[in-house]
Structures are given as C-alpha cells and as structure tokens.
C-alpha positions as CSV (number, residue, x, y, z in Angstrom):
1,M,2.4,5.5,-14.6
2,C,2.4,8.3,-17.2
3,T,0.9,6.4,-20.1
4,G,-2.1,8.6,-20.3
5,W,0.0,11.7,-20.1
6,C,2.3,10.4,-22.8
7,E,-0.6,9.6,-25.1
8,E,-2.0,13.1,-24.6
9,R,1.4,14.6,-25.5
10,Y,1.7,12.3,-28.5
11,T,-1.7,13.2,-29.7
12,S,-1.1,16.9,-29.3
13,S,2.1,16.7,-31.1
14,S,1.1,14.3,-33.9
15,G,-0.5,17.1,-35.9
16,R,2.6,19.1,-35.8
17,Q,5.3,18.7,-38.5
18,W,8.6,17.5,-37.1
19,R,11.4,19.5,-38.5
20,G,15.0,18.1,-38.0
21,K,14.8,18.6,-34.3
22,G,13.1,15.3,-33.7
23,V,10.7,14.4,-30.9
24,D,10.1,17.2,-28.4
25,L,11.5,17.1,-24.9
26,H,8.2,16.0,-23.3
27,S,7.9,13.0,-25.5
28,W,11.5,11.9,-24.8
29,L,11.0,12.3,-21.1
30,C,7.9,10.2,-21.2
31,I,9.6,7.4,-23.1
32,L,12.5,7.4,-20.6
33,L,10.0,7.1,-17.7
34,L,8.3,4.2,-19.3
35,F,11.5,2.3,-19.9
36,S,12.7,2.9,-16.4
37,A,9.4,1.6,-15.0
38,L,9.5,-1.5,-17.2
39,W,13.2,-2.3,-17.1
40,G,14.3,-0.8,-13.7
41,P,14.0,-4.0,-11.6
42,A,15.6,-6.1,-14.3
43,S,18.6,-3.9,-14.3
44,L,19.4,-4.6,-10.6
45,Q,22.0,-7.3,-9.9
46,C,21.3,-10.2,-7.6
47,P,24.2,-12.0,-6.0
48,D,25.2,-15.4,-7.4
49,S,23.4,-18.4,-5.9
50,C,20.7,-16.1,-4.4
51,H,17.2,-15.2,-5.4
52,C,15.9,-11.6,-5.1
53,A,12.3,-10.5,-4.6
54,W,12.4,-6.9,-5.7
55,D,8.9,-6.1,-4.6
56,T,9.7,-6.9,-1.0
57,A,13.4,-6.0,-1.1
58,T,14.2,-9.5,0.1
59,V,17.4,-11.4,-0.8
60,L,17.2,-15.2,-0.3
61,C,20.5,-17.0,-0.1
62,S,19.4,-19.9,2.1
63,D,20.8,-23.5,1.4
64,A,23.1,-22.1,-1.3
65,G,26.3,-23.8,-0.1
66,L,27.9,-20.4,0.6
67,R,31.2,-20.3,2.6
68,E,31.3,-16.5,3.0
69,I,29.1,-13.5,2.8
70,P,28.2,-13.0,-0.9
71,E,29.3,-9.8,-2.6
72,G,27.0,-7.5,-4.5
73,I,24.0,-7.6,-2.1
74,P,21.7,-4.7,-3.3
75,P,21.9,-1.7,-0.9
76,E,18.1,-1.5,-0.9
77,T,17.8,-4.9,0.8
78,V,15.4,-5.0,3.7
79,S,15.5,-8.7,4.5
80,L,18.6,-10.9,4.0
81,H,18.4,-14.7,4.4
82,L,21.8,-16.5,4.8
83,E,20.7,-19.4,6.9
84,R,21.8,-23.0,6.4
85,N,25.1,-22.4,4.7
86,Y,28.8,-23.0,5.6
87,I,29.8,-19.4,6.5
88,R,32.6,-19.4,9.2
89,N,33.3,-15.8,9.9
90,I,31.8,-12.3,9.3
91,P,34.3,-9.7,8.1
92,E,34.0,-6.1,9.3
93,S,32.7,-4.6,6.1
94,A,30.2,-7.4,5.2
95,F,27.1,-5.3,5.8
96,S,28.5,-1.8,5.6
97,D,26.3,-0.8,2.6
98,L,23.0,-2.3,3.9
99,V,21.7,0.8,5.6
100,H,18.0,-0.2,5.2
101,L,18.4,-3.8,6.5
102,R,15.7,-4.8,9.0
103,D,16.0,-8.6,9.2
104,L,19.3,-10.5,9.1
105,Y,19.2,-14.3,9.3
106,L,22.5,-16.1,9.8
107,S,21.4,-19.2,11.7
108,H,22.6,-22.8,11.0
109,N,26.0,-21.8,9.7
110,R,29.5,-22.5,11.1
111,I,30.3,-19.0,12.3
112,D,32.9,-19.1,15.0
113,S,34.3,-15.6,14.9
114,L,33.1,-12.0,14.3
115,A,35.5,-9.3,13.2
116,S,35.8,-6.3,15.5
117,G,32.8,-4.2,14.6
118,A,31.4,-6.8,12.2
119,L,27.8,-5.8,13.0
120,R,28.5,-2.2,13.9
121,H,27.6,-0.9,10.4
122,L,24.0,-2.2,10.6
123,G,21.7,0.7,10.7
124,P,19.2,1.6,13.4
125,E,16.3,0.1,11.3
126,L,17.6,-3.5,12.1
127,R,14.8,-5.3,14.0
128,L,16.0,-8.9,14.0
129,L,19.5,-10.5,14.2
130,D,19.6,-14.3,14.2
131,L,22.9,-15.9,15.0
132,S,21.5,-19.1,16.5
133,Y,22.9,-22.6,15.7
134,N,26.5,-21.5,15.0
135,Q,29.9,-22.2,16.6
136,L,30.3,-19.0,18.6
137,R,32.3,-19.4,21.9
138,Q,33.1,-15.8,22.7
139,A,31.9,-12.4,21.5
140,T,32.2,-8.8,22.8
141,R,30.1,-5.7,22.8
142,D,32.5,-4.1,20.3
143,E,31.6,-6.7,17.7
144,F,27.9,-5.9,17.9
145,G,28.2,-2.1,18.1
146,S,25.1,-0.2,19.3
147,T,22.5,-2.4,17.7
148,R,19.1,-2.6,19.5
149,A,17.7,-5.3,17.3
150,K,16.1,-8.4,18.8
151,T,19.0,-10.9,18.9
152,R,19.1,-14.7,18.9
153,L,22.2,-16.3,20.4
154,Y,21.0,-19.7,21.4
155,H,22.5,-23.1,20.4
156,N,26.1,-21.9,20.4
157,P,29.0,-23.5,22.4
158,W,29.4,-20.5,24.6
159,H,32.3,-20.1,27.1
160,C,30.6,-18.3,30.0
161,D,32.8,-15.5,31.5
162,C,32.6,-11.8,32.2
163,T,32.8,-10.9,28.5
164,L,29.6,-12.9,27.7
165,Q,27.9,-11.6,30.8
166,E,28.5,-8.0,29.7
167,L,27.3,-8.8,26.2
168,M,24.1,-10.3,27.4
169,E,23.4,-7.3,29.6
170,T,23.9,-5.0,26.6
171,L,22.0,-6.8,23.8
172,N,18.2,-6.9,23.3
173,L,17.9,-10.7,23.5
174,E,14.8,-12.4,22.3
175,P,13.0,-13.5,25.5
176,E,11.7,-16.8,24.0
177,T,15.3,-18.0,23.2
178,V,17.4,-16.6,26.1
179,N,17.2,-19.9,28.0
180,G,19.0,-21.6,25.1
181,I,22.2,-19.8,25.8
182,I,24.0,-22.7,27.5
183,C,27.5,-22.7,29.0
184,E,29.5,-25.4,27.3
185,S,32.4,-24.2,29.5
186,S,32.9,-21.5,32.1
187,V,35.7,-19.6,33.7
188,R,37.2,-21.4,36.7
189,G,36.7,-19.7,40.0
190,V,39.1,-19.3,42.9
191,G,39.8,-22.7,44.5
192,E,37.6,-24.5,41.9
193,G,38.9,-28.1,41.5
194,S,42.2,-29.4,42.6
195,R,45.6,-29.4,41.1
196,W,45.2,-33.0,40.2
197,E,42.1,-32.2,38.1
198,D,42.2,-32.5,34.3
199,P,43.3,-29.0,33.1
200,G,40.8,-29.4,30.2
201,S,37.9,-29.4,32.7
202,L,34.9,-27.4,31.5
203,G,34.3,-25.6,34.8
204,E,31.7,-25.7,37.5
205,H,28.9,-24.1,35.5
206,A,29.1,-26.1,32.3
207,G,25.8,-27.3,30.9
208,Q,23.8,-24.6,32.7
209,P,21.8,-21.7,31.1
210,M,23.7,-18.4,31.4
211,V,20.6,-16.4,32.3
212,K,19.7,-18.8,35.2
213,L,23.2,-18.5,36.6
214,L,23.0,-14.7,36.6
215,D,19.6,-14.9,38.2
216,S,20.9,-17.1,40.9
217,G,23.6,-14.5,41.9
218,V,26.6,-15.8,39.9
219,N,28.7,-12.8,38.9
220,F,31.4,-13.8,36.4
221,C,32.9,-10.4,36.4
222,S,33.4,-10.4,40.2
223,L,34.7,-14.0,39.9
224,Q,37.2,-12.9,37.3
225,R,38.4,-10.0,39.4
226,K,38.9,-12.3,42.4
227,T,40.8,-14.7,40.3
228,T,43.0,-11.9,38.9
229,D,43.6,-10.5,42.4
230,V,44.7,-14.0,43.6
231,A,47.0,-14.4,40.6
232,M,48.5,-11.0,41.3
233,L,49.1,-11.9,45.0
234,V,50.7,-15.2,44.1
235,T,52.9,-13.4,41.5
236,M,54.0,-10.8,44.1
237,F,54.7,-13.5,46.7
238,V,56.9,-15.3,44.2
239,W,58.8,-12.2,43.3
240,F,59.2,-11.3,47.0
241,F,60.5,-14.7,47.8
242,M,63.0,-14.5,44.9
243,V,64.3,-11.1,46.1
244,I,64.8,-12.5,49.7
245,V,66.6,-15.5,48.4
246,Y,68.9,-13.3,46.3
247,V,69.6,-10.9,49.3
248,V,70.5,-13.9,51.5
249,Y,72.7,-15.3,48.9
250,Y,74.4,-12.0,48.3
251,V,75.0,-11.5,52.1
252,R,76.5,-14.9,52.5
253,Q,78.7,-14.5,49.5
254,N,80.0,-11.2,51.0
255,Q,80.6,-12.8,54.4
256,A,82.6,-15.6,52.7
257,E,84.7,-13.1,50.8
258,A,85.3,-11.1,54.0
259,R,86.4,-14.2,55.9
260,R,88.8,-15.2,53.1
261,H,90.2,-11.7,53.0
262,L,90.7,-11.6,56.8
263,E,92.5,-15.0,56.7
264,Y,94.7,-13.8,54.0
265,L,95.7,-10.7,56.0
266,K,96.5,-12.9,59.0
267,S,98.7,-15.1,57.0
268,L,100.9,-12.3,56.0
269,P,104.2,-12.0,57.9
270,S,104.3,-9.2,60.6
271,P,106.8,-6.3,59.7
272,R,110.2,-6.2,61.7
273,K,110.7,-3.3,64.1
274,T,113.5,-0.9,63.1
275,P,115.7,0.4,66.0
276,T,115.0,4.0,66.8
277,E,117.5,6.7,67.5
278,T,116.6,6.6,71.2
279,D,117.4,3.0,71.6
280,T,120.8,3.6,70.0
281,L,121.7,6.3,72.5
282,S,120.5,4.4,75.5
283,T,122.6,1.4,74.4
284,G,125.8,3.7,74.2
285,F,125.5,4.7,77.9
C-alpha cells in the first residue's frame, strides 16, 4: 500500500538526528497503516462454528448443527449461508445489523415460525432469500416487510388460505420454484364436506400447487369472506332464535301470573252491603 512512501520518508528522515521527540508523525502514520493492512482482517471476529471468507464478505455456517441464528455475524457480511442446520425460528432482530446483505440462505432447516417483522430489517440490497425445505405453514406480509429479493418458498407444508395468497401476490417469487409451493392443507369452503366428515380433513385443495389454483380462478380471500358471512348469518340466526324463545317464555310466565292473580281475587269474599240512611227512613214509614 504505502510501502514505497514509507521507505522514502524513512530514508529522508534517517539522516536527521532524533532528539527526544522520537519518530516524526509521518513515520508513525505509515507504520499504523501497514499494521492495519496486515492485521485488519485478522482482528475481525467470525461466529462460532462458522467460516468467514473476508475477501468476499461471505459467512459460511452450513452443516454446523446450529439451533438458532448465531450471534456476532460481521455487519459487512454480503452472503450468509445457514442451510442444513436445525434452526426452528427467526427472531425479529436476527439480521438487523446486516445492512449490506445480498444473499441469505436458510434452506433445509426446521423453521416453522417467523417473528413479526423478522425479515423487515434486511436492506434493499438483498437479492436472494431462500426459505425452501423448512416447516413453514403460515406467513404474513408483515413478517417479510418490503423486501423485493427473489424468494424461494417451495417444499414447505403450507396451509393455503387468504393470508398465503396475499403473501404470494406481494413477494418476488423465483419463477423456477413457484410450482413447488404445494398446499398440504387448505381453508374449507362453504358447504365443503359434510358434518360427518373427519374434522381433521385437509380440505379440497390439499396436494395442489398454490399458483395453479390461483390461475384456475380459486380466490381464497373471497372464499374466506363468504365463509365469514355465512358464519355471521348463522350466529345472528341463533341469537334471534334465543331472543324469540325468551320473549315467548316471558309472555307465558306473565300470563300465568295474571291468571293466578285473577283467581286469587275471585276467591276473596265479596264485601257486605251496609244499610244506607234512605233505607232506614223508608222502613220507618
């Protein structure tokens, strides 16, 4: 880097007599630059069980037996490999410091949940997000934030509903893998199945690719709204029926009380007539 410049400064200063003040400022500056160039990469810390390639800013943590996102990932990381581990969830602040990250590989883990906004902190430089071969059943747009990276979601046991439909319409899915997003289960539509059917049924669309269902005209959001509307109508009908039953019961109870009161009044002895003054006078004549 500055070796030639340092030698020149050293040569020019070697003929001078050093007097108590030591090496001049330029010599010290050169020495510091040399040490930083030689020992700078060595001073950076690499997470345990990982290998760091400083020249490409790549952190390799594949097949490391990890059960969670490792701590101490260098902020300068551009490519992060975490595939083939035992990671189950991604906390919200897992990648908050990795503002330069471009490629994030999380495939072949056991991820079944994403914290709210878990991927929101990923910067706009992110180009690839690989979540394939995990245990994700549900995910929302809030968990992914505004990322426009090419995303892989195939080979997960997805539950196909309106939430997943909205997520797929938002993300930049990798075209080559989009057919691998298969519905392991799906939301049950209005009138789907009978009341004698196993309540654990996977639904009508289980085993079918989500993208093909959407292309064929299936709208899970519309289906969900219809199901909600029917549920609201049934609930209103039940409440209305209960109100009618209560009113009928209340009226009958009042009628019974009124009859009992009337019978009681009839059973009372009638009051005797007291002789008036007119009757007394007429009797005297």
